[in-house]
N, C-alpha and C positions, 0 to 999 in steps of 0.2 A: 487639662483634660475634661472630655465630657464625661459625666458622672453616674452614667446608668448603663454602664457596658459590662455587666459581670452579672452572671445569674447565681446567687445564691440561696435563693428561697423555694426552688423548688423548680419542676420543669413544665407543669400542666397549666391550665386554663388559669388559675388563680394566679399563678407567676407570671402569666401574661398581662393579665390586667393590673397587677402592682407594678410591672417594669416600667411604665411611662409616668404614672403617678408617682412613684419613689425618686426618679432619675428627676432631678432639679431640672435639668436643661432641656430634657422631652417635656416636663410639665409646662413651663414657661412658651417652649414654641406651639404647643398644643393649644393651650389657654388664647396665646397672640391669633394662631390661624382663626380661631371662632371670634374673636373680638373683631379683627381685622374684616371678617365675612359680614358681620353685622354693620360696621362703618361703610362698607360700599354699598349693601343695601340690597334687593330684588333678590335675583336668582344667586346671586355671590352667596348668600346666606348658605346654601346648601352646595353650590358647585367647586366653591374653594377648599370645604374640608373634606368632601367627596375626593377632589383632585389629589389633596393631601394624602387620604388615606391609600387612593388605588396605586399613586406613584410609589408610597413607602412600600406596598405588598410587591411591586415589581425590583425595588431596592432590595426588598429582604432577598428574593429569589436569586438576585444577582449576586449578593453576598454569599447564599449558600454555593454558588458555584466555585468561590474561592478564587474569582479573579480580581485584580486590583481596582482598585479605586483611589483618586488622588486623596489625600490627607481628609479622613473620613471625621477625625473628632475635630480636626479646625472647620470642616464644612457645618457640623453640628454647630459648634461654639457660634459660627459666623450665623448661622440660622437665628438664633436667641437674639444676637444683634440687630440685626436686619429685620426682622418682624416686629422689634421692639420699637426701633425707628420709623417704620411704617406706620405703626400706632400712633406715635409721637406726632409726625407730619400729619396724620389725618388728610391727605390728599387723596382722592379717589383716583386710584390709576386704573388705566384700562383693565379691564377685566382680564385679557388674553394676556398681559404681561404679569398681571396678579398670580394666574393660574401656572404659568411659566416659572415665575419666582417662585411660588410654594411648591412647585414640584420638584423644583431641583432640590430644594433643602429637603423633601420628603423621601427624596431619593437618599441622600446620606443619611437621614434617620434610619429608614429601612435596610439600608446596605450593612450597618453595624450592628443590626439584629440578627442580619441574616447571615453575617458570619457565626453568631452563636449558635444557630440553629442546628449545624450538625453534630454537635457535641451534647445536646439535650435529649432526655429520653423520648420527649412527647412533642413533638414541633408542631404536629398539625392542632394540638389544644393549646400550645403556648402561642402559637401565631393568632389563633381564634381569639384567645385573651387580650392581645397585645391589640389587635384591630378594636376590638370592644373597648378597651379601656383607653386607646387613642380617640375613638369616636364619643367617648362619655365627656372627656375632658374638651375636646372640640365644641360639644353642646354646653357644656359648663360656662367657655368662653362667650359662644352665642348669647348665652341666658344673661351673662354678665354685661355685655354688650348692649342689649335690649332693653335691661333695666337701666343701666348709667345713661342711656340715649334718650332714655325717656323720662329724667329728672334735669331739673335745674343745675346747669353747670356740669354735669355728669360728663358731658362728651369733652369738656376740658380734664375733668378727673381720668378720662381713660386715656389723655394726652400724655397725661403726667405718669399715669402706669406703662405706658408704651417706653417714656424716656427712663424710667427706671429698670425696665425689662433690657431696654440698649445697652446700659451703664452696666447690668449685670452680665451681658453677652460680652462687653470690652473687658471685662474682668476675667471670664472664661479663656478669652481670645490671647490675653496677655500671660495667663497661668503657664 
């Protein structure tokens, strides 16, 4: 099961920020999105993370409606695997395909949190914090990508990191 889907540390802005950071599956997916956008370069550095955040918000809204979505935890776990694999193979996929790929995963991540929203006392503050936390982790991923892409064998290191993330994704999938 994915690990960040219960609210135990409050319901406001700080709880929203901490949720993606303390949820290991979310943390790995968000960092991967940032690094992937850097590997792609150009406009992808901002379009890929912004697409994730925008679709995540839509997924959150959908989750708040209480309508069903296929196995959400499986989608989140698969996102960790697939994003790690994308980093490991380091192939520049067409940007449109990558945006679709990242958007589908964002839908699952957002939906899971939208299901929680009606039960918390300050959903607007929590949502703002969650978006801020997610964007911050994307930025960390982008910065890591820029740093490692700029040093000798840094691109190879990022590929190994991606393989490790994909391995963790496999572990999450078989749990």
